[in-house]
Phi, psi and omega in degrees: 000320179297327180295319182292324180289324178290327176294319179299319180291323180292324182275345180284127178243136180296149180300326181302327178292329184260352183304315178301322181293322181279329183281330185303314178299323179292318179296318179296319179297317178296314181292319181288336177286336182084146182296316182295338177301328184260332183255349182250183178216145183290340179244159177225133176279123182243112175287138179232122180231156175215157172232116000287163179283178180066026175278154178280133178245127174235127179244130177240141179280182183298342178265002178087004180278134178289125181248349180200144170217130180193199179231156179276151352282151180204165172233125184244133176266118184240136174295140182269351181236147175268005176091358178258168181296124186052038183261074174294137183275147173237157182220149170251124180251118178248129181240124184220154178208130180306135180090001181230160176280128180291155177234147179233134179233137179260125173260135179227151179270119176251146179291131179287127177296328178298321179293320180294310181297322178297318179290322178294323178299324180273010183305148358278347182293324180296336178294330175298315178296317182295322186263337185244326187260303186299326180295340182271322193270349178089350182296336184275001183252157169232134175281132180231135358292156184281347177214150179242126176220118183231151170258126179266110182280154174281137179294149179295141179269143178294146180284123181298335179294331180286341182291333181279343182290141176283144176294145180263125177263130178246123179262140180286000000 
């Protein structure tokens, strides 16, 4: 009996000796996933408001394709990446209402500082995420501005006093 207990002690290895072997796959998965993979999202909800309300909203992506049409107020979920390497997506948002001057706002994808710092913190494994994973999926970007709110002005009316004036002819 004493022999089996001494054998058991000889074959027993403390967890600390094996921890690197068990931890390495987890560390690699985290690093290969990229920091933004865990703290970011490939899409961003963008609230769009106008004054007055019920204006038409048309959103076109960087290639000019219409990706949304609706009315204000609304919230639109937009992809932050165009699917290419370091391909942050941009959008043109046009808001119009009959009898008012239309407004156009440009949304652009900027690299999130949190994604960069998170990947640098996980260096050198995080650099794999920063250079290979995050640039493709859009998680490392933020669309700016993060919300669109515009006032649609009424166009200026011609002055009725100017209507009585005779046109001035200028000869060369």
